[in-house]
C-alpha positions in Angstrom: 24.5 1.3 -230.4 24.4 3.0 -233.8 26.4 1.2 -236.4 29.1 2.9 -238.4 27.6 3.0 -241.9 30.9 3.9 -243.4 32.4 0.5 -242.7 31.7 -2.0 -245.4 30.5 -5.4 -244.1 32.8 -8.3 -244.6 31.6 -10.5 -247.4 32.2 -14.1 -248.5 34.6 -12.7 -251.2 36.6 -11.0 -248.4 37.0 -14.3 -246.6 38.1 -16.0 -249.8 40.7 -13.3 -250.5 42.0 -13.6 -246.9 42.2 -17.4 -247.4 44.1 -16.9 -250.7 46.6 -14.5 -249.1 47.1 -16.9 -246.2 47.6 -19.9 -248.5 50.1 -18.0 -250.6 52.0 -17.0 -247.4 52.1 -20.5 -246.2 53.1 -21.8 -249.6 56.1 -19.4 -249.8 57.4 -20.6 -246.4 56.7 -24.2 -247.3 58.5 -23.9 -250.6 61.6 -22.5 -248.8 61.7 -25.0 -246.0 60.4 -28.1 -248.0 59.0 -29.5 -244.7 56.1 -32.0 -244.7 52.9 -30.2 -243.6 50.2 -30.6 -241.0 48.3 -33.3 -242.9 51.5 -35.4 -243.2 52.1 -34.9 -239.5 48.7 -36.5 -238.7 49.2 -39.3 -241.2 52.7 -40.2 -240.0 51.7 -40.0 -236.4 48.7 -42.2 -237.0 50.8 -44.8 -238.8 53.4 -44.8 -235.9 50.7 -45.2 -233.3 49.2 -48.1 -235.2 52.5 -49.8 -235.7 54.5 -52.0 -233.3 56.3 -49.1 -231.7 54.9 -49.6 -228.3 55.5 -53.4 -228.3 59.1 -52.8 -229.5 59.7 -50.5 -226.6 60.1 -47.4 -228.7 59.5 -44.0 -227.2 57.1 -41.9 -229.3 56.4 -38.3 -228.4 55.3 -35.1 -230.2 56.0 -31.4 -229.6 54.1 -28.4 -231.0 56.2 -25.3 -231.2 54.7 -21.8 -231.5 56.6 -18.6 -232.3 55.8 -16.1 -229.5 54.3 -12.7 -230.4 54.8 -13.3 -234.1 51.8 -11.2 -235.3 53.6 -8.0 -234.6 56.4 -8.9 -237.1 53.9 -9.1 -240.0 52.2 -6.0 -238.7 55.4 -3.9 -238.1 57.7 -5.2 -240.8 55.5 -6.8 -243.5 54.7 -10.3 -244.6 57.9 -10.8 -246.5 59.9 -10.1 -243.3 57.5 -12.4 -241.4 58.2 -15.2 -243.9 61.9 -14.8 -243.5 61.5 -15.1 -239.7 59.5 -18.3 -240.1 62.0 -19.8 -242.5 64.8 -19.0 -240.0 62.7 -20.6 -237.2 62.1 -23.8 -239.3 65.8 -24.0 -240.2 66.8 -23.6 -236.5 64.5 -26.4 -235.4 65.6 -28.7 -238.2 69.3 -28.2 -237.6 68.8 -28.8 -233.8 66.9 -32.1 -234.1 68.3 -35.4 -232.9 68.6 -38.3 -235.3 65.3 -40.0 -234.5 63.1 -36.9 -234.9 61.3 -35.2 -237.8 60.0 -31.6 -238.1 56.7 -30.5 -239.8 55.2 -27.2 -240.8 51.8 -27.3 -239.1 50.7 -24.0 -240.4 50.9 -20.3 -239.5 53.7 -19.8 -237.0 53.5 -23.4 -235.6 55.8 -26.3 -236.2 55.5 -29.9 -235.0 58.1 -32.6 -234.2 57.6 -36.3 -234.0 60.2 -38.2 -231.9 60.5 -41.9 -232.3 63.3 -44.0 -231.0 65.4 -44.5 -227.8 65.2 -41.1 -226.3 63.3 -41.2 -223.0 60.5 -38.8 -222.2 62.7 -36.8 -219.8 65.5 -36.6 -222.3 63.1 -35.2 -224.9 61.8 -32.6 -222.5 65.3 -31.5 -221.7 66.1 -31.3 -225.4 63.1 -29.1 -226.0 64.0 -26.9 -223.1 67.5 -26.5 -224.6 66.0 -25.8 -228.0 63.9 -23.0 -226.4 66.7 -21.5 -224.4 69.1 -21.5 -227.4 66.6 -20.2 -229.9 68.6 -17.7 -232.0 66.0 -16.2 -234.4 65.7 -12.4 -234.3 63.2 -9.9 -235.7 64.2 -7.5 -238.5 65.1 -4.9 -235.9 67.4 -7.4 -234.1 65.0 -8.2 -231.2 65.5 -11.8 -230.0 62.5 -14.0 -230.5 61.2 -16.8 -228.3 59.1 -20.0 -228.7 56.7 -21.9 -226.6 56.4 -25.7 -226.7 53.8 -28.2 -225.7 54.8 -31.9 -225.5 52.9 -35.2 -225.2 54.1 -38.8 -225.0 52.3 -41.6 -226.9 50.9 -44.6 -225.0 51.3 -42.7 -221.7 49.4 -39.5 -222.4 47.2 -40.9 -225.2 47.2 -43.7 -227.8 45.1 -42.1 -230.5 46.5 -39.4 -232.9 43.8 -36.8 -232.3 43.9 -37.3 -228.5 47.7 -37.1 -228.4 47.7 -33.9 -230.5 45.0 -32.4 -228.3 47.2 -33.2 -225.2 50.2 -31.5 -226.7 48.1 -28.5 -227.8 46.7 -28.2 -224.3 50.2 -28.1 -222.9 51.1 -25.5 -225.4 48.0 -23.4 -224.4 48.9 -23.6 -220.7 52.4 -22.5 -221.5 51.2 -19.6 -223.6 48.8 -18.4 -221.0 51.6 -18.5 -218.4 53.5 -16.0 -220.5 55.2 -18.0 -223.2 58.8 -18.9 -223.7 58.2 -22.1 -221.8 58.1 -25.9 -222.4 55.0 -27.7 -220.9 54.3 -31.4 -220.8 50.8 -32.9 -221.1 49.3 -33.6 -217.7 46.5 -35.7 -216.3 43.3 -33.7 -216.8 40.4 -33.2 -214.4 37.3 -34.4 -216.1 33.7 -33.3 -215.6 30.7 -35.5 -216.1 28.4 -35.2 -219.1 25.7 -32.6 -218.6 22.2 -32.1 -220.0 23.6 -30.1 -223.0 23.3 -33.2 -225.2 20.1 -34.6 -226.7 19.2 -38.2 -226.1 19.7 -39.0 -229.8 23.2 -37.5 -229.6 24.2 -39.6 -226.6 22.9 -42.8 -228.2 24.8 -42.1 -231.4 27.9 -41.2 -229.4 27.7 -44.5 -227.5 27.3 -46.4 -230.8 30.4 -44.6 -232.2 32.4 -45.2 -229.1 31.6 -48.9 -229.3 32.5 -49.1 -233.0 35.8 -47.3 -232.5 36.7 -49.1 -229.3 37.3 -45.9 -227.3 35.7 -44.0 -224.5 32.9 -41.5 -225.1 34.9 -38.9 -223.2 37.8 -39.2 -225.7 35.5 -38.7 -228.7 33.8 -35.7 -227.0 37.2 -34.1 -226.4 38.2 -34.6 -230.0 34.9 -32.9 -231.1 35.4 -29.9 -228.8 39.0 -29.6 -230.0 37.8 -29.4 -233.6 35.3 -26.8 -232.6 37.9 -24.6 -230.9 40.2 -24.9 -233.8 37.4 -23.9 -236.2 36.9 -20.6 -234.2 40.6 -20.2 -233.7 40.4 -20.3 -229.9 
C-alpha cells in the first residue's frame, strides 16, 4: 500500500507534547478535586495489606470506577468541558462515600476507592451499585452520563497490592466489554499452564524471584502481563 506522503510522521517531540497536554489536563482536575492520586492509592493499599487489618477482622476492598464513553465529551465539547465533567464525577463519588472509604484520582477518567472497616463485601457491592444507579453527572448538552465499576476484596481475591488491583481491573474490563454501566466483582480465574514462550533463563530467574518474594510464579507473571497491557493501553 502506498503511504500518504502528506502526513508527517509522529516524532518523539509529538509524544512529549501529548504527554505535556495530558499532564496539564490531569493537573487541572487534580487541583480542583485535591484528591490523592494513583501513586498514593498504591502506597496506601500496600500499607493496609501489610497491616493487621486481616487479623483484626477488617474488610478491605477496592473499586475502580471508569466514566463511560468519556472520550466523546473532550472531542465534541472541548477539554475544558471534559475537565468540568471529571470534577463533577469526583465530587459525586466523594460526597457519596461511606465513612470508612477514601477516593483517589487514578488518572484519565478513572477513580479508585479503598474501603476499610466493618462494611461486608456484599454491602460494598450494593453501595457501588447504588452509586452507579444514582450517578447524576451530565454532559454539557444535558445527556446523562454513566459509570462502570470493578471491585475486588482483599485477602479473599488477593493479598498483594498489584494482584488485587489487577483483579479489580479485570472485573472493570469485563463490565466494560459487556456494555458498561455495570458493577462487576472479581471472580476466580481460569488459569493456563506455562508454555514454551519463555526461555530457560527467564524461568529460572522467575523461580528465584518467586522464592524471594514468597509468592507463586503465576502471580508474578500476571503482574508482569498487567504492566505490559497498561504500557500499550489495552
